[in-house]
mmJSON file of the N, C-alpha and C atoms, coordinates in Angstrom:
{"data_MODEL":{"atom_site":{
"group_PDB":["ATOM","ATOM","ATOM","ATOM","ATOM","ATOM","ATOM","ATOM","ATOM","ATOM","ATOM","ATOM","ATOM","ATOM","ATOM","ATOM","ATOM","ATOM","ATOM","ATOM","ATOM","ATOM","ATOM","ATOM","ATOM","ATOM","ATOM","ATOM","ATOM","ATOM","ATOM","ATOM","ATOM","ATOM","ATOM","ATOM","ATOM","ATOM","ATOM","ATOM","ATOM","ATOM","ATOM","ATOM","ATOM","ATOM","ATOM","ATOM","ATOM","ATOM","ATOM","ATOM","ATOM","ATOM","ATOM","ATOM","ATOM","ATOM","ATOM","ATOM","ATOM","ATOM","ATOM","ATOM","ATOM","ATOM","ATOM","ATOM","ATOM","ATOM","ATOM","ATOM","ATOM","ATOM","ATOM","ATOM","ATOM","ATOM","ATOM","ATOM","ATOM","ATOM","ATOM","ATOM","ATOM","ATOM","ATOM","ATOM","ATOM","ATOM","ATOM","ATOM","ATOM","ATOM","ATOM","ATOM","ATOM","ATOM","ATOM","ATOM","ATOM","ATOM","ATOM","ATOM","ATOM","ATOM","ATOM","ATOM","ATOM","ATOM","ATOM","ATOM","ATOM","ATOM","ATOM","ATOM","ATOM","ATOM","ATOM","ATOM","ATOM","ATOM","ATOM","ATOM","ATOM","ATOM","ATOM","ATOM","ATOM","ATOM","ATOM","ATOM","ATOM","ATOM","ATOM","ATOM","ATOM","ATOM","ATOM","ATOM","ATOM","ATOM","ATOM","ATOM","ATOM","ATOM","ATOM","ATOM","ATOM","ATOM","ATOM","ATOM","ATOM","ATOM","ATOM","ATOM","ATOM","ATOM","ATOM","ATOM","ATOM","ATOM","ATOM","ATOM","ATOM","ATOM","ATOM","ATOM","ATOM","ATOM","ATOM","ATOM","ATOM","ATOM","ATOM","ATOM","ATOM","ATOM","ATOM","ATOM","ATOM","ATOM","ATOM","ATOM","ATOM","ATOM","ATOM","ATOM","ATOM","ATOM","ATOM","ATOM","ATOM","ATOM","ATOM","ATOM","ATOM","ATOM","ATOM","ATOM","ATOM","ATOM","ATOM","ATOM","ATOM","ATOM","ATOM","ATOM","ATOM","ATOM","ATOM","ATOM","ATOM"],
"id":[1,2,3,4,5,6,7,8,9,10,11,12,13,14,15,16,17,18,19,20,21,22,23,24,25,26,27,28,29,30,31,32,33,34,35,36,37,38,39,40,41,42,43,44,45,46,47,48,49,50,51,52,53,54,55,56,57,58,59,60,61,62,63,64,65,66,67,68,69,70,71,72,73,74,75,76,77,78,79,80,81,82,83,84,85,86,87,88,89,90,91,92,93,94,95,96,97,98,99,100,101,102,103,104,105,106,107,108,109,110,111,112,113,114,115,116,117,118,119,120,121,122,123,124,125,126,127,128,129,130,131,132,133,134,135,136,137,138,139,140,141,142,143,144,145,146,147,148,149,150,151,152,153,154,155,156,157,158,159,160,161,162,163,164,165,166,167,168,169,170,171,172,173,174,175,176,177,178,179,180,181,182,183,184,185,186,187,188,189,190,191,192,193,194,195,196,197,198,199,200,201,202,203,204,205,206,207,208,209,210,211,212,213],
"type_symbol":["N","C","C","N","C","C","N","C","C","N","C","C","N","C","C","N","C","C","N","C","C","N","C","C","N","C","C","N","C","C","N","C","C","N","C","C","N","C","C","N","C","C","N","C","C","N","C","C","N","C","C","N","C","C","N","C","C","N","C","C","N","C","C","N","C","C","N","C","C","N","C","C","N","C","C","N","C","C","N","C","C","N","C","C","N","C","C","N","C","C","N","C","C","N","C","C","N","C","C","N","C","C","N","C","C","N","C","C","N","C","C","N","C","C","N","C","C","N","C","C","N","C","C","N","C","C","N","C","C","N","C","C","N","C","C","N","C","C","N","C","C","N","C","C","N","C","C","N","C","C","N","C","C","N","C","C","N","C","C","N","C","C","N","C","C","N","C","C","N","C","C","N","C","C","N","C","C","N","C","C","N","C","C","N","C","C","N","C","C","N","C","C","N","C","C","N","C","C","N","C","C","N","C","C","N","C","C","N","C","C","N","C","C"],
"label_atom_id":["N","CA","C","N","CA","C","N","CA","C","N","CA","C","N","CA","C","N","CA","C","N","CA","C","N","CA","C","N","CA","C","N","CA","C","N","CA","C","N","CA","C","N","CA","C","N","CA","C","N","CA","C","N","CA","C","N","CA","C","N","CA","C","N","CA","C","N","CA","C","N","CA","C","N","CA","C","N","CA","C","N","CA","C","N","CA","C","N","CA","C","N","CA","C","N","CA","C","N","CA","C","N","CA","C","N","CA","C","N","CA","C","N","CA","C","N","CA","C","N","CA","C","N","CA","C","N","CA","C","N","CA","C","N","CA","C","N","CA","C","N","CA","C","N","CA","C","N","CA","C","N","CA","C","N","CA","C","N","CA","C","N","CA","C","N","CA","C","N","CA","C","N","CA","C","N","CA","C","N","CA","C","N","CA","C","N","CA","C","N","CA","C","N","CA","C","N","CA","C","N","CA","C","N","CA","C","N","CA","C","N","CA","C","N","CA","C","N","CA","C","N","CA","C","N","CA","C","N","CA","C","N","CA","C","N","CA","C","N","CA","C","N","CA","C","N","CA","C"],
"label_alt_id":[null,null,null,null,null,null,null,null,null,null,null,null,null,null,null,null,null,null,null,null,null,null,null,null,null,null,null,null,null,null,null,null,null,null,null,null,null,null,null,null,null,null,null,null,null,null,null,null,null,null,null,null,null,null,null,null,null,null,null,null,null,null,null,null,null,null,null,null,null,null,null,null,null,null,null,null,null,null,null,null,null,null,null,null,null,null,null,null,null,null,null,null,null,null,null,null,null,null,null,null,null,null,null,null,null,null,null,null,null,null,null,null,null,null,null,null,null,null,null,null,null,null,null,null,null,null,null,null,null,null,null,null,null,null,null,null,null,null,null,null,null,null,null,null,null,null,null,null,null,null,null,null,null,null,null,null,null,null,null,null,null,null,null,null,null,null,null,null,null,null,null,null,null,null,null,null,null,null,null,null,null,null,null,null,null,null,null,null,null,null,null,null,null,null,null,null,null,null,null,null,null,null,null,null,null,null,null,null,null,null,null,null,null],
"label_comp_id":["UNK","UNK","UNK","UNK","UNK","UNK","UNK","UNK","UNK","UNK","UNK","UNK","UNK","UNK","UNK","UNK","UNK","UNK","UNK","UNK","UNK","UNK","UNK","UNK","UNK","UNK","UNK","UNK","UNK","UNK","UNK","UNK","UNK","UNK","UNK","UNK","UNK","UNK","UNK","UNK","UNK","UNK","UNK","UNK","UNK","UNK","UNK","UNK","UNK","UNK","UNK","UNK","UNK","UNK","UNK","UNK","UNK","UNK","UNK","UNK","UNK","UNK","UNK","UNK","UNK","UNK","UNK","UNK","UNK","UNK","UNK","UNK","UNK","UNK","UNK","UNK","UNK","UNK","UNK","UNK","UNK","UNK","UNK","UNK","UNK","UNK","UNK","UNK","UNK","UNK","UNK","UNK","UNK","UNK","UNK","UNK","UNK","UNK","UNK","UNK","UNK","UNK","UNK","UNK","UNK","UNK","UNK","UNK","UNK","UNK","UNK","UNK","UNK","UNK","UNK","UNK","UNK","UNK","UNK","UNK","UNK","UNK","UNK","UNK","UNK","UNK","UNK","UNK","UNK","UNK","UNK","UNK","UNK","UNK","UNK","UNK","UNK","UNK","UNK","UNK","UNK","UNK","UNK","UNK","UNK","UNK","UNK","UNK","UNK","UNK","UNK","UNK","UNK","UNK","UNK","UNK","UNK","UNK","UNK","UNK","UNK","UNK","UNK","UNK","UNK","UNK","UNK","UNK","UNK","UNK","UNK","UNK","UNK","UNK","UNK","UNK","UNK","UNK","UNK","UNK","UNK","UNK","UNK","UNK","UNK","UNK","UNK","UNK","UNK","UNK","UNK","UNK","UNK","UNK","UNK","UNK","UNK","UNK","UNK","UNK","UNK","UNK","UNK","UNK","UNK","UNK","UNK","UNK","UNK","UNK","UNK","UNK","UNK"],
"label_asym_id":["A","A","A","A","A","A","A","A","A","A","A","A","A","A","A","A","A","A","A","A","A","A","A","A","A","A","A","A","A","A","A","A","A","A","A","A","A","A","A","A","A","A","A","A","A","A","A","A","A","A","A","A","A","A","A","A","A","A","A","A","A","A","A","A","A","A","A","A","A","A","A","A","A","A","A","A","A","A","A","A","A","A","A","A","A","A","A","A","A","A","A","A","A","A","A","A","A","A","A","A","A","A","A","A","A","A","A","A","A","A","A","A","A","A","A","A","A","A","A","A","A","A","A","A","A","A","A","A","A","A","A","A","A","A","A","A","A","A","A","A","A","A","A","A","A","A","A","A","A","A","A","A","A","A","A","A","A","A","A","A","A","A","A","A","A","A","A","A","A","A","A","A","A","A","A","A","A","A","A","A","A","A","A","A","A","A","A","A","A","A","A","A","A","A","A","A","A","A","A","A","A","A","A","A","A","A","A","A","A","A","A","A","A"],
"label_entity_id":["1","1","1","1","1","1","1","1","1","1","1","1","1","1","1","1","1","1","1","1","1","1","1","1","1","1","1","1","1","1","1","1","1","1","1","1","1","1","1","1","1","1","1","1","1","1","1","1","1","1","1","1","1","1","1","1","1","1","1","1","1","1","1","1","1","1","1","1","1","1","1","1","1","1","1","1","1","1","1","1","1","1","1","1","1","1","1","1","1","1","1","1","1","1","1","1","1","1","1","1","1","1","1","1","1","1","1","1","1","1","1","1","1","1","1","1","1","1","1","1","1","1","1","1","1","1","1","1","1","1","1","1","1","1","1","1","1","1","1","1","1","1","1","1","1","1","1","1","1","1","1","1","1","1","1","1","1","1","1","1","1","1","1","1","1","1","1","1","1","1","1","1","1","1","1","1","1","1","1","1","1","1","1","1","1","1","1","1","1","1","1","1","1","1","1","1","1","1","1","1","1","1","1","1","1","1","1","1","1","1","1","1","1"],
"label_seq_id":[1,1,1,2,2,2,3,3,3,4,4,4,5,5,5,6,6,6,7,7,7,8,8,8,9,9,9,10,10,10,11,11,11,12,12,12,13,13,13,14,14,14,15,15,15,16,16,16,17,17,17,18,18,18,19,19,19,20,20,20,21,21,21,22,22,22,23,23,23,24,24,24,25,25,25,26,26,26,27,27,27,28,28,28,29,29,29,30,30,30,31,31,31,32,32,32,33,33,33,34,34,34,35,35,35,36,36,36,37,37,37,38,38,38,39,39,39,40,40,40,41,41,41,42,42,42,43,43,43,44,44,44,45,45,45,46,46,46,47,47,47,48,48,48,49,49,49,50,50,50,51,51,51,52,52,52,53,53,53,54,54,54,55,55,55,56,56,56,57,57,57,58,58,58,59,59,59,60,60,60,61,61,61,62,62,62,63,63,63,64,64,64,65,65,65,66,66,66,67,67,67,68,68,68,69,69,69,70,70,70,71,71,71],
"pdbx_PDB_ins_code":[null,null,null,null,null,null,null,null,null,null,null,null,null,null,null,null,null,null,null,null,null,null,null,null,null,null,null,null,null,null,null,null,null,null,null,null,null,null,null,null,null,null,null,null,null,null,null,null,null,null,null,null,null,null,null,null,null,null,null,null,null,null,null,null,null,null,null,null,null,null,null,null,null,null,null,null,null,null,null,null,null,null,null,null,null,null,null,null,null,null,null,null,null,null,null,null,null,null,null,null,null,null,null,null,null,null,null,null,null,null,null,null,null,null,null,null,null,null,null,null,null,null,null,null,null,null,null,null,null,null,null,null,null,null,null,null,null,null,null,null,null,null,null,null,null,null,null,null,null,null,null,null,null,null,null,null,null,null,null,null,null,null,null,null,null,null,null,null,null,null,null,null,null,null,null,null,null,null,null,null,null,null,null,null,null,null,null,null,null,null,null,null,null,null,null,null,null,null,null,null,null,null,null,null,null,null,null,null,null,null,null,null,null],
"Cartn_x":[115.314,115.475,114.152,114.278,113.099,112.763,111.569,111.159,111.137,111.204,111.176,109.905,110.011,108.821,107.805,108.193,107.284,106.808,107.434,107.04,107.45,107.319,107.648,109.055,109.842,111.211,112.065,113.031,113.918,114.903,115.305,116.274,117.501,118.593,119.811,119.69,120.471,120.428,120.649,119.835,119.972,119.338,118.848,118.223,116.711,116.072,114.613,113.992,114.786,114.289,115.044,114.355,114.994,115.897,116.661,117.584,116.853,115.694,114.939,114.438,113.851,113.349,114.505,115.59,116.77,117.333,117.362,117.824,116.888,115.589,114.61,114.809,115.061,115.286,116.563,117.587,118.848,118.632,117.861,117.555,116.74,115.829,115.058,115.977,116.927,117.859,118.714,119.249,120.091,119.26,118.038,117.149,116.793,116.622,116.303,117.426,118.666,119.809,119.803,119.5,119.441,118.335,117.152,116.018,116.356,116.964,117.307,118.278,119.253,120.241,119.626,118.717,118.113,117.019,116.358,115.254,115.66,116.942,117.495,117.149,115.891,115.515,114.113,113.921,112.602,112.564,111.498,111.331,111.217,111.768,111.726,110.29,109.414,108.018,107.355,107.632,107.076,107.614,108.906,109.543,108.851,108.646,108.026,106.592,105.834,104.441,104.359,105.302,105.343,105.607,106.539,106.849,105.653,104.866,103.676,102.676,102.657,101.708,102.178,103.456,104.008,103.713,103.065,102.614,103.763,104.928,106.049,106.897,106.527,107.235,106.933,107.972,107.825,107.128,106.608,105.871,106.738,107.961,108.836,109.143,109.395,109.668,108.442,107.27,106.038,105.834,106.17,106.035,106.977,108.197,109.162,108.675,108.158,107.643,106.499,105.541,104.394,104.844,105.815,106.338,107.001,107.795,108.475,107.482,106.457,105.466,104.65,104.499,103.772,104.57,105.891,106.74,106.721],
"Cartn_y":[90.34,91.21,91.893,93.046,93.807,93.499,93.934,93.714,95.04,94.919,96.045,96.861,98.18,99.01,98.882,98.219,98.05,96.618,95.678,94.272,93.52,92.226,91.421,90.844,91.18,90.673,91.264,90.497,90.942,91.985,92.883,93.919,93.793,94.372,94.406,95.531,95.444,96.462,97.855,98.788,100.172,100.501,99.515,99.741,99.864,100.508,100.613,99.709,99.387,98.593,97.279,96.266,94.988,95.165,94.138,94.222,94.509,93.902,94.09,95.524,96.07,97.443,98.449,98.111,98.982,99.054,97.93,97.891,98.699,98.576,99.343,100.841,101.241,102.655,103.161,102.327,102.698,102.878,101.987,102.101,103.361,103.709,104.949,106.162,106.174,107.294,107.425,106.311,106.38,106.729,106.238,106.585,108.06,108.622,110.044,110.897,110.523,111.265,111.235,110.085,109.953,110.835,110.781,111.598,113.083,113.483,114.901,115.383,114.559,114.935,115.014,114.133,114.105,115.146,115.509,116.473,117.861,118.083,119.313,119.435,119.278,119.276,118.714,117.916,117.397,117.276,117.759,117.625,116.151,115.777,114.371,113.875,114.699,114.288,114.006,114.844,114.633,113.33,113.086,111.844,110.629,110.676,109.549,109.322,110.388,110.258,109.733,110.129,109.625,108.129,107.684,106.251,105.436,105.992,105.282,105.023,105.889,105.758,104.79,104.431,103.537,102.092,101.354,99.995,99.02,99.286,98.355,98.645,99.668,99.935,98.798,98.227,97.065,97.355,96.312,96.422,96.977,96.476,96.953,98.432,98.851,100.265,101.102,100.638,101.371,101.493,100.452,100.507,101.551,101.611,102.605,104.011,104.18,105.482,105.933,105.057,105.415,105.82,105.109,105.436,106.813,107.078,108.373,109.517,109.314,110.368,110.65,109.657,109.849,110.7,110.658,111.366,112.849],
"Cartn_z":[123.564,122.41,122.073,121.483,121.078,119.629,119.235,117.848,117.085,115.79,114.858,115.091,114.939,115.15,114.019,112.912,111.781,111.581,112.279,112.142,113.409,113.395,114.571,114.541,113.528,113.447,114.56,115.011,116.076,115.555,116.463,116.115,117.002,116.533,117.325,118.345,119.4,120.453,119.881,120.3,119.883,118.543,117.84,116.534,116.703,115.737,115.736,114.687,113.651,112.532,112.409,111.9,111.607,110.384,110.064,108.929,107.625,107.43,106.185,106.039,107.09,107.029,107.0,107.672,107.641,106.223,105.536,104.148,103.248,103.474,102.695,102.918,104.157,104.471,103.797,103.793,103.136,101.634,101.024,99.597,99.305,100.201,100.051,100.05,100.976,101.073,99.817,99.338,98.139,96.905,96.839,95.737,95.734,96.916,97.027,96.451,96.741,96.2,94.675,94.107,92.644,92.078,92.669,92.196,92.301,93.42,93.612,92.546,92.226,91.21,89.819,89.521,88.185,87.997,89.067,88.974,89.458,89.634,90.195,91.676,92.026,93.436,93.582,94.607,94.959,96.479,97.076,98.529,98.881,100.023,100.427,100.56,101.122,101.295,99.947,98.958,97.619,97.019,97.207,96.75,97.368,98.685,99.386,98.914,98.782,98.339,96.909,96.066,94.694,94.687,95.515,95.581,96.061,96.962,97.444,96.324,95.332,94.224,93.143,93.166,92.147,92.55,91.675,92.007,92.258,91.711,91.881,93.119,93.882,95.133,96.104,96.682,97.55,98.87,99.465,100.727,101.85,101.983,103.052,102.891,101.669,101.395,101.733,101.35,101.661,103.17,103.915,105.37,105.966,105.46,105.931,105.577,104.371,103.937,104.843,105.082,105.916,107.318,107.851,109.168,109.16,108.129,108.046,107.87,107.08,106.866,108.127,108.989,110.257,111.237,111.123,112.104,111.95],
"occupancy":[1.0,1.0,1.0,1.0,1.0,1.0,1.0,1.0,1.0,1.0,1.0,1.0,1.0,1.0,1.0,1.0,1.0,1.0,1.0,1.0,1.0,1.0,1.0,1.0,1.0,1.0,1.0,1.0,1.0,1.0,1.0,1.0,1.0,1.0,1.0,1.0,1.0,1.0,1.0,1.0,1.0,1.0,1.0,1.0,1.0,1.0,1.0,1.0,1.0,1.0,1.0,1.0,1.0,1.0,1.0,1.0,1.0,1.0,1.0,1.0,1.0,1.0,1.0,1.0,1.0,1.0,1.0,1.0,1.0,1.0,1.0,1.0,1.0,1.0,1.0,1.0,1.0,1.0,1.0,1.0,1.0,1.0,1.0,1.0,1.0,1.0,1.0,1.0,1.0,1.0,1.0,1.0,1.0,1.0,1.0,1.0,1.0,1.0,1.0,1.0,1.0,1.0,1.0,1.0,1.0,1.0,1.0,1.0,1.0,1.0,1.0,1.0,1.0,1.0,1.0,1.0,1.0,1.0,1.0,1.0,1.0,1.0,1.0,1.0,1.0,1.0,1.0,1.0,1.0,1.0,1.0,1.0,1.0,1.0,1.0,1.0,1.0,1.0,1.0,1.0,1.0,1.0,1.0,1.0,1.0,1.0,1.0,1.0,1.0,1.0,1.0,1.0,1.0,1.0,1.0,1.0,1.0,1.0,1.0,1.0,1.0,1.0,1.0,1.0,1.0,1.0,1.0,1.0,1.0,1.0,1.0,1.0,1.0,1.0,1.0,1.0,1.0,1.0,1.0,1.0,1.0,1.0,1.0,1.0,1.0,1.0,1.0,1.0,1.0,1.0,1.0,1.0,1.0,1.0,1.0,1.0,1.0,1.0,1.0,1.0,1.0,1.0,1.0,1.0,1.0,1.0,1.0,1.0,1.0,1.0,1.0,1.0,1.0],
"B_iso_or_equiv":[0.0,0.0,0.0,0.0,0.0,0.0,0.0,0.0,0.0,0.0,0.0,0.0,0.0,0.0,0.0,0.0,0.0,0.0,0.0,0.0,0.0,0.0,0.0,0.0,0.0,0.0,0.0,0.0,0.0,0.0,0.0,0.0,0.0,0.0,0.0,0.0,0.0,0.0,0.0,0.0,0.0,0.0,0.0,0.0,0.0,0.0,0.0,0.0,0.0,0.0,0.0,0.0,0.0,0.0,0.0,0.0,0.0,0.0,0.0,0.0,0.0,0.0,0.0,0.0,0.0,0.0,0.0,0.0,0.0,0.0,0.0,0.0,0.0,0.0,0.0,0.0,0.0,0.0,0.0,0.0,0.0,0.0,0.0,0.0,0.0,0.0,0.0,0.0,0.0,0.0,0.0,0.0,0.0,0.0,0.0,0.0,0.0,0.0,0.0,0.0,0.0,0.0,0.0,0.0,0.0,0.0,0.0,0.0,0.0,0.0,0.0,0.0,0.0,0.0,0.0,0.0,0.0,0.0,0.0,0.0,0.0,0.0,0.0,0.0,0.0,0.0,0.0,0.0,0.0,0.0,0.0,0.0,0.0,0.0,0.0,0.0,0.0,0.0,0.0,0.0,0.0,0.0,0.0,0.0,0.0,0.0,0.0,0.0,0.0,0.0,0.0,0.0,0.0,0.0,0.0,0.0,0.0,0.0,0.0,0.0,0.0,0.0,0.0,0.0,0.0,0.0,0.0,0.0,0.0,0.0,0.0,0.0,0.0,0.0,0.0,0.0,0.0,0.0,0.0,0.0,0.0,0.0,0.0,0.0,0.0,0.0,0.0,0.0,0.0,0.0,0.0,0.0,0.0,0.0,0.0,0.0,0.0,0.0,0.0,0.0,0.0,0.0,0.0,0.0,0.0,0.0,0.0,0.0,0.0,0.0,0.0,0.0,0.0],
"pdbx_formal_charge":[null,null,null,null,null,null,null,null,null,null,null,null,null,null,null,null,null,null,null,null,null,null,null,null,null,null,null,null,null,null,null,null,null,null,null,null,null,null,null,null,null,null,null,null,null,null,null,null,null,null,null,null,null,null,null,null,null,null,null,null,null,null,null,null,null,null,null,null,null,null,null,null,null,null,null,null,null,null,null,null,null,null,null,null,null,null,null,null,null,null,null,null,null,null,null,null,null,null,null,null,null,null,null,null,null,null,null,null,null,null,null,null,null,null,null,null,null,null,null,null,null,null,null,null,null,null,null,null,null,null,null,null,null,null,null,null,null,null,null,null,null,null,null,null,null,null,null,null,null,null,null,null,null,null,null,null,null,null,null,null,null,null,null,null,null,null,null,null,null,null,null,null,null,null,null,null,null,null,null,null,null,null,null,null,null,null,null,null,null,null,null,null,null,null,null,null,null,null,null,null,null,null,null,null,null,null,null,null,null,null,null,null,null],
"auth_seq_id":[1,1,1,2,2,2,3,3,3,4,4,4,5,5,5,6,6,6,7,7,7,8,8,8,9,9,9,10,10,10,11,11,11,12,12,12,13,13,13,14,14,14,15,15,15,16,16,16,17,17,17,18,18,18,19,19,19,20,20,20,21,21,21,22,22,22,23,23,23,24,24,24,25,25,25,26,26,26,27,27,27,28,28,28,29,29,29,30,30,30,31,31,31,32,32,32,33,33,33,34,34,34,35,35,35,36,36,36,37,37,37,38,38,38,39,39,39,40,40,40,41,41,41,42,42,42,43,43,43,44,44,44,45,45,45,46,46,46,47,47,47,48,48,48,49,49,49,50,50,50,51,51,51,52,52,52,53,53,53,54,54,54,55,55,55,56,56,56,57,57,57,58,58,58,59,59,59,60,60,60,61,61,61,62,62,62,63,63,63,64,64,64,65,65,65,66,66,66,67,67,67,68,68,68,69,69,69,70,70,70,71,71,71],
"auth_comp_id":["UNK","UNK","UNK","UNK","UNK","UNK","UNK","UNK","UNK","UNK","UNK","UNK","UNK","UNK","UNK","UNK","UNK","UNK","UNK","UNK","UNK","UNK","UNK","UNK","UNK","UNK","UNK","UNK","UNK","UNK","UNK","UNK","UNK","UNK","UNK","UNK","UNK","UNK","UNK","UNK","UNK","UNK","UNK","UNK","UNK","UNK","UNK","UNK","UNK","UNK","UNK","UNK","UNK","UNK","UNK","UNK","UNK","UNK","UNK","UNK","UNK","UNK","UNK","UNK","UNK","UNK","UNK","UNK","UNK","UNK","UNK","UNK","UNK","UNK","UNK","UNK","UNK","UNK","UNK","UNK","UNK","UNK","UNK","UNK","UNK","UNK","UNK","UNK","UNK","UNK","UNK","UNK","UNK","UNK","UNK","UNK","UNK","UNK","UNK","UNK","UNK","UNK","UNK","UNK","UNK","UNK","UNK","UNK","UNK","UNK","UNK","UNK","UNK","UNK","UNK","UNK","UNK","UNK","UNK","UNK","UNK","UNK","UNK","UNK","UNK","UNK","UNK","UNK","UNK","UNK","UNK","UNK","UNK","UNK","UNK","UNK","UNK","UNK","UNK","UNK","UNK","UNK","UNK","UNK","UNK","UNK","UNK","UNK","UNK","UNK","UNK","UNK","UNK","UNK","UNK","UNK","UNK","UNK","UNK","UNK","UNK","UNK","UNK","UNK","UNK","UNK","UNK","UNK","UNK","UNK","UNK","UNK","UNK","UNK","UNK","UNK","UNK","UNK","UNK","UNK","UNK","UNK","UNK","UNK","UNK","UNK","UNK","UNK","UNK","UNK","UNK","UNK","UNK","UNK","UNK","UNK","UNK","UNK","UNK","UNK","UNK","UNK","UNK","UNK","UNK","UNK","UNK","UNK","UNK","UNK","UNK","UNK","UNK"],
"auth_asym_id":["A","A","A","A","A","A","A","A","A","A","A","A","A","A","A","A","A","A","A","A","A","A","A","A","A","A","A","A","A","A","A","A","A","A","A","A","A","A","A","A","A","A","A","A","A","A","A","A","A","A","A","A","A","A","A","A","A","A","A","A","A","A","A","A","A","A","A","A","A","A","A","A","A","A","A","A","A","A","A","A","A","A","A","A","A","A","A","A","A","A","A","A","A","A","A","A","A","A","A","A","A","A","A","A","A","A","A","A","A","A","A","A","A","A","A","A","A","A","A","A","A","A","A","A","A","A","A","A","A","A","A","A","A","A","A","A","A","A","A","A","A","A","A","A","A","A","A","A","A","A","A","A","A","A","A","A","A","A","A","A","A","A","A","A","A","A","A","A","A","A","A","A","A","A","A","A","A","A","A","A","A","A","A","A","A","A","A","A","A","A","A","A","A","A","A","A","A","A","A","A","A","A","A","A","A","A","A","A","A","A","A","A","A"],
"auth_atom_id":["N","CA","C","N","CA","C","N","CA","C","N","CA","C","N","CA","C","N","CA","C","N","CA","C","N","CA","C","N","CA","C","N","CA","C","N","CA","C","N","CA","C","N","CA","C","N","CA","C","N","CA","C","N","CA","C","N","CA","C","N","CA","C","N","CA","C","N","CA","C","N","CA","C","N","CA","C","N","CA","C","N","CA","C","N","CA","C","N","CA","C","N","CA","C","N","CA","C","N","CA","C","N","CA","C","N","CA","C","N","CA","C","N","CA","C","N","CA","C","N","CA","C","N","CA","C","N","CA","C","N","CA","C","N","CA","C","N","CA","C","N","CA","C","N","CA","C","N","CA","C","N","CA","C","N","CA","C","N","CA","C","N","CA","C","N","CA","C","N","CA","C","N","CA","C","N","CA","C","N","CA","C","N","CA","C","N","CA","C","N","CA","C","N","CA","C","N","CA","C","N","CA","C","N","CA","C","N","CA","C","N","CA","C","N","CA","C","N","CA","C","N","CA","C","N","CA","C","N","CA","C","N","CA","C","N","CA","C","N","CA","C","N","CA","C","N","CA","C"],
"pdbx_PDB_model_num":[1,1,1,1,1,1,1,1,1,1,1,1,1,1,1,1,1,1,1,1,1,1,1,1,1,1,1,1,1,1,1,1,1,1,1,1,1,1,1,1,1,1,1,1,1,1,1,1,1,1,1,1,1,1,1,1,1,1,1,1,1,1,1,1,1,1,1,1,1,1,1,1,1,1,1,1,1,1,1,1,1,1,1,1,1,1,1,1,1,1,1,1,1,1,1,1,1,1,1,1,1,1,1,1,1,1,1,1,1,1,1,1,1,1,1,1,1,1,1,1,1,1,1,1,1,1,1,1,1,1,1,1,1,1,1,1,1,1,1,1,1,1,1,1,1,1,1,1,1,1,1,1,1,1,1,1,1,1,1,1,1,1,1,1,1,1,1,1,1,1,1,1,1,1,1,1,1,1,1,1,1,1,1,1,1,1,1,1,1,1,1,1,1,1,1,1,1,1,1,1,1,1,1,1,1,1,1,1,1,1,1,1,1]
}}}
Protein backbone atom coordinates (compact mmCIF):
# COMPACT_ATOMS: atom_id res chain seq x y z
CA UNK A 1 0.00 0.00 0.00
CA UNK A 2 1.02 3.57 -0.60
CA UNK A 3 1.07 6.40 1.89
CA UNK A 4 -0.75 9.73 1.93
CA UNK A 5 1.02 12.52 0.06
CA UNK A 6 0.77 14.70 3.19
CA UNK A 7 1.66 12.18 5.90
CA UNK A 8 2.74 8.58 6.45
CA UNK A 9 -0.77 7.16 6.85
CA UNK A 10 -1.81 4.46 4.41
CA UNK A 11 -4.20 5.25 1.57
CA UNK A 12 -6.68 3.18 -0.38
CA UNK A 13 -5.91 2.28 -3.98
CA UNK A 14 -6.30 5.20 -6.34
CA UNK A 15 -6.42 7.80 -3.57
CA UNK A 16 -3.85 10.51 -2.89
CA UNK A 17 -4.91 11.36 0.66
CA UNK A 18 -5.50 9.30 3.79
CA UNK A 19 -8.96 9.28 5.38
CA UNK A 20 -8.05 12.11 7.77
CA UNK A 21 -6.71 14.45 5.09
CA UNK A 22 -9.54 13.48 2.74
CA UNK A 23 -12.04 14.46 5.43
CA UNK A 24 -10.22 17.76 5.98
CA UNK A 25 -10.34 18.46 2.23
CA UNK A 26 -14.06 17.68 2.15
CA UNK A 27 -14.65 20.08 5.06
CA UNK A 28 -12.66 22.76 3.22
CA UNK A 29 -14.86 22.34 0.15
CA UNK A 30 -18.12 22.54 2.09
CA UNK A 31 -16.83 25.51 4.09
CA UNK A 32 -15.92 27.31 0.88
CA UNK A 33 -19.49 26.98 -0.38
CA UNK A 34 -20.79 28.51 2.86
CA UNK A 35 -18.30 31.41 2.70
CA UNK A 36 -19.13 32.05 -0.97
CA UNK A 37 -22.85 32.20 -0.24
CA UNK A 38 -22.43 34.52 2.73
CA UNK A 39 -19.91 36.86 1.13
CA UNK A 40 -21.59 36.88 -2.30
CA UNK A 41 -18.26 35.77 -3.76
CA UNK A 42 -14.76 34.97 -2.57
CA UNK A 43 -11.91 33.50 -4.60
CA UNK A 44 -10.87 30.07 -3.37
CA UNK A 45 -7.25 31.19 -2.95
CA UNK A 46 -8.34 34.11 -0.76
CA UNK A 47 -10.51 31.74 1.29
CA UNK A 48 -7.59 29.34 1.80
CA UNK A 49 -5.14 32.09 2.75
CA UNK A 50 -7.66 33.53 5.22
CA UNK A 51 -8.06 30.13 6.89
CA UNK A 52 -4.28 29.83 7.25
CA UNK A 53 -4.27 33.03 9.31
CA UNK A 54 -6.99 31.83 11.70
CA UNK A 55 -5.40 30.31 14.81
CA UNK A 56 -8.18 27.76 15.31
CA UNK A 57 -7.78 26.21 11.86
CA UNK A 58 -6.69 22.61 12.44
CA UNK A 59 -3.34 21.14 11.46
CA UNK A 60 -4.78 18.68 8.95
CA UNK A 61 -6.76 21.43 7.24
CA UNK A 62 -3.67 23.64 7.10
CA UNK A 63 -1.70 20.80 5.51
CA UNK A 64 -4.36 20.35 2.83
CA UNK A 65 -4.45 24.12 2.22
CA UNK A 66 -0.67 24.35 1.84
CA UNK A 67 -0.70 21.46 -0.60
CA UNK A 68 -3.48 23.04 -2.66
CA UNK A 69 -1.76 26.42 -2.75
CA UNK A 70 1.46 24.78 -4.00
CA UNK A 71 -0.36 23.24 -6.98
